DSSP file (Angstrom, degrees, kcal/mol; ACC not computed):
  #  RESIDUE AA STRUCTURE BP1 BP2  ACC     N-H-->O    O-->H-N    N-H-->O    O-->H-N    TCO  KAPPA ALPHA  PHI   PSI    X-CA   Y-CA   Z-CA
    1    1 A M              0   0    0      0, 0.0     2,-0.2     0, 0.0     0, 0.0   0.000 360.0 360.0 360.0 130.3  -67.1  -23.8   40.5
    2    2 A T     >  -     0   0    0      1,-0.1     4,-2.7    29,-0.0     3,-0.2  -0.486 360.0-103.7 -94.0 168.5  -70.7  -24.7   40.0
    3    3 A S  H  > S+     0   0    0      1,-0.2     4,-2.0     2,-0.2     5,-0.1   0.857 124.0  54.6 -64.0 -30.8  -72.3  -26.2   36.9
    4    4 A R  H  > S+     0   0    0      2,-0.2     4,-1.9     1,-0.2    -1,-0.2   0.871 108.4  47.1 -62.2 -40.9  -73.7  -22.7   36.2
    5    5 A E  H  > S+     0   0    0      2,-0.2     4,-2.3     1,-0.2    -2,-0.2   0.879 108.9  56.6 -70.3 -38.6  -70.3  -21.2   36.4
    6    6 A R  H  X>S+     0   0    0     -4,-2.7     4,-1.9     1,-0.2     5,-1.0   0.926 107.8  47.2 -58.8 -44.5  -69.0  -24.0   34.1
    7    7 A E  H  <5S+     0   0    0     -4,-2.0    -1,-0.2     1,-0.2    -2,-0.2   0.898 112.0  50.0 -59.5 -43.6  -71.5  -23.1   31.5
    8    8 A R  H  <5S+     0   0    0     -4,-1.9    -1,-0.2     1,-0.2    -2,-0.2   0.851 110.2  49.4 -66.0 -35.1  -70.7  -19.5   31.7
    9    9 A A  H  <5S-     0   0    0     -4,-2.3    -1,-0.2    -5,-0.1    -2,-0.2   0.808 103.6-135.0 -76.5 -30.0  -66.9  -20.2   31.4
   10   10 A G  T  <5 +     0   0    0     -4,-1.9     2,-0.3     1,-0.3    -3,-0.2   0.636  50.7 146.3  87.2  15.4  -67.6  -22.4   28.3
   11   11 A F      < -     0   0    0     -5,-1.0    -1,-0.3     1,-0.1    -2,-0.1  -0.694  31.7-170.8 -87.9 134.8  -65.3  -25.3   29.3
   12   12 A D  S    S+     0   0    0     -2,-0.3     2,-0.3     1,-0.1    -1,-0.1   0.652  72.3  12.7 -96.4 -18.0  -66.4  -28.8   28.3
   13   13 A F        -     0   0    0     21,-0.0     2,-0.4     2,-0.0    23,-0.2  -0.927  67.4-130.9-149.0 170.5  -63.7  -30.6   30.3
   14   14 A A  E     -a   36   0A   0     21,-2.1    23,-2.6    -2,-0.3     2,-0.6  -0.971   4.6-148.4-128.4 144.0  -61.0  -30.1   33.0
   15   15 A V  E     -a   37   0A   0     -2,-0.4     2,-0.8    21,-0.2    23,-0.2  -0.964  21.2-165.1-108.6 114.8  -57.3  -31.0   33.3
   16   16 A A  E >   -a   38   0A   0     21,-2.4    23,-2.3    -2,-0.6     3,-0.6  -0.855   1.3-160.8-104.9 106.2  -56.7  -31.6   36.9
   17   17 A E  E 3  S-a   39   0A   0     -2,-0.8    23,-0.2     1,-0.2    21,-0.1  -0.729  73.0 -12.4 -92.4 132.6  -53.0  -31.7   37.8
   18   18 A E  T 3> S+     0   0    0     21,-3.7     4,-2.0    -2,-0.5    -1,-0.2   0.726  79.4 147.0  57.1  27.9  -52.2  -33.4   41.1
   19   19 A C  H <>>S+     0   0    0     -3,-0.6     5,-2.5    20,-0.3     6,-0.8   0.824  71.0  54.5 -63.0 -30.4  -55.7  -33.6   42.3
   20   20 A Q  H >45S+     0   0    0      3,-0.2     3,-0.9     2,-0.2    -1,-0.2   0.938 108.9  48.7 -64.0 -48.2  -54.9  -36.9   44.1
   21   21 A V  H 345S+     0   0    0      1,-0.2    -2,-0.2     2,-0.1    -1,-0.2   0.862 120.8  34.2 -60.8 -40.3  -52.0  -35.3   45.9
   22   22 A Y  H 3<5S-     0   0    0     -4,-2.0    -1,-0.2     0, 0.0    -2,-0.2   0.289 106.3-119.7-100.3   8.5  -54.1  -32.3   47.0
   23   23 A S  T <<5S+     0   0    0     -3,-0.9    -3,-0.2    -4,-0.6    -4,-0.1   0.876  76.8 121.8  53.7  46.0  -57.4  -34.1   47.5
   24   24 A E    >>< +     0   0    0     -5,-2.5     4,-1.0    -6,-0.1     3,-0.6   0.360  33.3 102.0-115.9   1.1  -59.2  -31.9   44.9
   25   25 A C  H 3> S+     0   0    0     -6,-0.8     4,-2.7     1,-0.3     3,-0.4   0.834  76.6  55.7 -63.8 -34.1  -60.5  -34.6   42.4
   26   26 A R  H 3> S+     0   0    0      1,-0.2     4,-2.2     2,-0.2    -1,-0.3   0.849 100.8  60.8 -64.5 -33.6  -64.1  -34.6   43.6
   27   27 A A  H <4 S+     0   0    0     -3,-0.6     4,-0.4     1,-0.2    -1,-0.2   0.873 111.6  39.6 -61.2 -35.4  -64.3  -30.9   43.0
   28   28 A Y  H >X S+     0   0    0     -4,-1.0     4,-3.1    -3,-0.4     3,-0.9   0.930 117.7  45.3 -79.9 -48.9  -63.5  -31.5   39.3
   29   29 A T  H 3X S+     0   0    0     -4,-2.7     4,-1.4     1,-0.3    -2,-0.2   0.766 104.7  63.0 -72.2 -22.0  -65.5  -34.7   38.7
   30   30 A S  H 3< S+     0   0    0     -4,-2.2    -1,-0.3    -5,-0.3    -2,-0.2   0.781 118.1  28.0 -71.2 -22.5  -68.6  -33.3   40.5
   31   31 A I  H <4 S+     0   0    0     -3,-0.9    -2,-0.2    -4,-0.4    -1,-0.2   0.809 134.1  29.8-102.0 -39.2  -68.8  -30.6   37.8
   32   32 A Y  H >< S-     0   0    0     -4,-3.1     3,-2.6     1,-0.3    -3,-0.2   0.406  83.7-166.4-103.9   0.2  -67.3  -32.2   34.8
   33   33 A G  T 3< S-     0   0    0     -4,-1.4    -1,-0.3    -5,-0.3    -2,-0.1  -0.243  74.3  -6.6  48.3-126.2  -68.2  -35.9   35.5
   34   34 A R  T 3  S+     0   0    0      1,-0.2     2,-1.2    26,-0.1    27,-0.3   0.549 115.8  90.2 -75.7  -7.2  -66.2  -38.2   33.2
   35   35 A H    <   +     0   0    0     -3,-2.6   -21,-2.1    -6,-0.1     2,-0.4  -0.310  63.8 109.4 -91.4  54.6  -64.8  -35.3   31.2
   36   36 A V  E     -a   14   0A   0     -2,-1.2    25,-1.3   -23,-0.2     2,-0.6  -0.990  51.4-158.0-128.1 135.4  -61.7  -34.9   33.4
   37   37 A I  E     -ab  15  61A   0    -23,-2.6   -21,-2.4    -2,-0.4     2,-0.4  -0.974  16.2-160.6-110.3 114.8  -58.1  -35.7   32.6
   38   38 A E  E     -ab  16  62A   0     23,-2.9    25,-2.8    -2,-0.6     2,-0.5  -0.785   4.7-166.6 -96.3 132.5  -56.1  -36.2   35.8
   39   39 A I  E     -ab  17  63A   0    -23,-2.3   -21,-3.7    -2,-0.4     2,-0.4  -0.986   3.9-172.6-125.6 126.5  -52.3  -35.9   35.7
   40   40 A E  E     - b   0  64A   0     23,-2.9    25,-1.9    -2,-0.5     2,-0.2  -0.969  19.5-134.7-116.0 139.7  -50.1  -37.0   38.5
   41   41 A Y  E >   - b   0  65A   0     -2,-0.4     3,-1.6    23,-0.2    25,-0.2  -0.625  13.0-125.3-103.2 150.4  -46.3  -36.2   38.4
   42   42 A D  G >  S+     0   0    0     23,-2.0     3,-1.9     1,-0.3    24,-0.1   0.747 103.6  69.9 -65.5 -27.2  -43.4  -38.5   39.1
   43   43 A D  G 3  S+     0   0    0      1,-0.3    -1,-0.3     2,-0.1     3,-0.1   0.655  98.5  53.2 -70.6 -10.3  -41.8  -36.1   41.7
   44   44 A N  G <  S-     0   0    0     -3,-1.6     4,-0.4     1,-0.3    -1,-0.3   0.319 120.2-112.1 -98.3   5.6  -44.7  -37.1   44.0
   45   45 A G    <>  -     0   0    0     -3,-1.9     4,-0.5     1,-0.1     3,-0.4   0.029  26.7 -82.9  84.0 165.1  -44.0  -40.7   43.5
   46   46 A I  H  > S+     0   0    0      1,-0.2     4,-2.5     2,-0.2     3,-0.3   0.725 112.7  80.8 -78.1 -20.5  -45.9  -43.4   41.8
   47   47 A R  H  > S+     0   0    0      1,-0.2     4,-2.6     2,-0.2     5,-0.2   0.873  89.8  51.7 -52.5 -45.6  -48.2  -44.1   44.9
   48   48 A A  H  > S+     0   0    0     -4,-0.4     4,-2.2    -3,-0.4    -1,-0.2   0.881 111.7  47.5 -63.7 -40.1  -50.5  -41.1   44.1
   49   49 A F  H  X S+     0   0    0     -4,-0.5     4,-2.7    -3,-0.3    -2,-0.2   0.910 111.9  49.6 -65.1 -44.6  -50.9  -42.4   40.5
   50   50 A G  H  X S+     0   0    0     -4,-2.5     4,-2.1     2,-0.2    -2,-0.2   0.911 112.4  47.3 -63.6 -40.7  -51.7  -45.9   41.7
   51   51 A R  H  X S+     0   0    0     -4,-2.6     4,-2.3    -5,-0.2    -1,-0.2   0.922 111.0  51.0 -65.5 -43.1  -54.2  -44.6   44.2
   52   52 A A  H  X>S+     0   0    0     -4,-2.2     4,-3.2     1,-0.2     5,-0.7   0.908 109.9  51.3 -65.5 -40.3  -55.9  -42.3   41.5
   53   53 A C  H  X5S+     0   0    0     -4,-2.7     4,-1.3     3,-0.2     5,-0.3   0.909 111.4  47.0 -61.4 -42.6  -56.1  -45.3   39.2
   54   54 A N  H  <5S+     0   0    0     -4,-2.1    -2,-0.2    -5,-0.2    -1,-0.2   0.862 120.8  38.2 -64.3 -37.9  -57.7  -47.5   41.9
   55   55 A L  H  <5S+     0   0    0     -4,-2.3    -2,-0.2    -5,-0.2    -3,-0.2   0.886 139.9   0.9 -85.7 -41.6  -60.2  -44.7   42.8
   56   56 A R  H >X5S+     0   0    0     -4,-3.2     4,-2.6    -5,-0.2     3,-2.4   0.428  91.7 106.8-131.9  -0.9  -61.1  -43.1   39.4
   57   57 A G  T 3<<S+     0   0    0     -4,-1.3     5,-0.2    -5,-0.7    -3,-0.1   0.747  84.1  52.2 -61.2 -22.3  -59.2  -45.0   36.6
   58   58 A D  T 34 S+     0   0    0     -5,-0.3    -1,-0.3     1,-0.1     3,-0.1   0.546 117.9  37.6 -86.4  -6.2  -62.4  -46.7   35.4
   59   59 A A  T <4 S+     0   0    0     -3,-2.4     2,-0.3     1,-0.2    -2,-0.2   0.738 122.2  16.3-113.4 -36.0  -64.3  -43.3   35.2
   60   60 A I  S  < S-     0   0    0     -4,-2.6     2,-0.5   -25,-0.1    -1,-0.2  -0.826  85.9 -85.7-134.5 171.5  -61.8  -40.8   33.9
   61   61 A S  E     -b   37   0A   0    -25,-1.3   -23,-2.9   -27,-0.3     2,-0.5  -0.686  40.3-170.3 -82.1 124.5  -58.4  -40.6   32.2
   62   62 A V  E     -b   38   0A   0     -2,-0.5    20,-2.0   -25,-0.2     2,-0.4  -0.973   5.4-172.7-120.7 124.1  -55.5  -40.7   34.7
   63   63 A V  E     -bC  39  81A   0    -25,-2.8   -23,-2.9    -2,-0.5     2,-0.5  -0.931  14.5-154.9-118.1 134.2  -52.0  -40.0   33.4
   64   64 A F  E     +bC  40  80A   0     16,-3.1    16,-1.4    -2,-0.4     2,-0.3  -0.946  29.4 161.7-105.6 129.0  -48.6  -40.3   35.1
   65   65 A R  E     -bC  41  79A   0    -25,-1.9   -23,-2.0    -2,-0.5     2,-0.3  -0.946  44.4-103.3-141.4 159.0  -45.9  -38.1   33.7
   66   66 A D    >   -     0   0    0     12,-1.1     3,-2.0    -2,-0.3    12,-0.1  -0.680  38.0-124.3 -76.5 139.6  -42.5  -36.5   34.5
   67   67 A R  T 3  S+     0   0    0     -2,-0.3    -1,-0.1     1,-0.3   -26,-0.0   0.757 109.6  55.5 -62.2 -25.0  -43.0  -32.9   35.4
   68   68 A Q  T 3  S-     0   0    0      1,-0.0    -1,-0.3     2,-0.0     9,-0.1   0.503 102.9-132.4 -86.2  -0.5  -40.6  -31.7   32.7
   69   69 A L    <   -     0   0    0     -3,-2.0    -2,-0.1     1,-0.1     8,-0.1   0.904  36.2-169.6  54.5  47.2  -42.7  -33.5   30.0
   70   70 A R        -     0   0    0      6,-0.2     8,-0.2     1,-0.1    -4,-0.1  -0.188  23.9 -98.0 -66.0 160.0  -39.6  -35.1   28.4
   71   71 A R    >   -     0   0    0      1,-0.1     3,-2.2     6,-0.1     6,-0.1  -0.389  35.1-107.7 -74.1 154.9  -39.5  -36.9   25.1
   72   72 A P  T 3  S+     0   0    0      0, 0.0     5,-0.2     0, 0.0    -1,-0.1   0.735 118.1  60.5 -57.1 -23.6  -39.7  -40.7   25.1
   73   73 A S  T 3  S+     0   0    0      3,-0.1     2,-0.2     2,-0.0    -3,-0.0   0.636  83.5  99.4 -77.5 -11.6  -36.1  -40.9   24.1
   74   74 A H  S X  S-     0   0    0     -3,-2.2     3,-1.4     1,-0.1    -4,-0.0  -0.505  78.4-131.3 -75.8 140.4  -34.9  -39.1   27.3
   75   75 A R  T 3  S+     0   0    0      1,-0.3    -1,-0.1    -2,-0.2    -2,-0.0   0.709 106.5  48.7 -68.6 -19.8  -33.7  -41.4   30.0
   76   76 A Q  T 3  S+     0   0    0     -5,-0.1    -1,-0.3     2,-0.1     2,-0.2   0.113  79.4 133.4-104.9  19.4  -35.9  -39.7   32.7
   77   77 A Y    <   -     0   0    0     -3,-1.4     2,-0.4    -5,-0.2    -6,-0.1  -0.527  35.2-170.7 -69.6 134.8  -39.1  -39.8   30.6
   78   78 A E        +     0   0    0     -2,-0.2   -12,-1.1    -8,-0.2     2,-0.3  -0.999  15.1 152.8-129.3 129.0  -42.1  -41.1   32.6
   79   79 A Y  E     +C   65   0A   0     -2,-0.4     2,-0.3   -14,-0.2   -14,-0.2  -0.926   1.0 145.6-156.9 137.2  -45.5  -42.0   31.2
   80   80 A A  E     -C   64   0A   0    -16,-1.4   -16,-3.1    -2,-0.3     2,-0.3  -0.951  18.7-166.0-157.8 159.4  -48.3  -44.3   32.2
   81   81 A A  E      C   63   0A   0     -2,-0.3   -18,-0.2   -18,-0.2   -20,-0.1  -0.989 360.0 360.0-147.9 154.7  -52.0  -44.2   32.0
   82   82 A C              0   0    0    -20,-2.0   -19,-0.1    -2,-0.3    -1,-0.1   0.309 360.0 360.0-143.2 360.0  -55.0  -46.0   33.3
């Protein structure tokens, strides 16, 4: 998607799921800059989240979650952010 396509679509930001795992993060940040929320999931392991934090955590929001989006009271709830 180009900046022109972004303007036509009317989106101000992007939610990029698993972009670290699939090496797609630059495609989002090149168009949306700092207006990207990256989500990495626990079934891919914590390493992808750690790498994303090291690479982009100071520029965009990076979130680690359990794929089922469980409530905090659930024993398998996962959440972290950088």
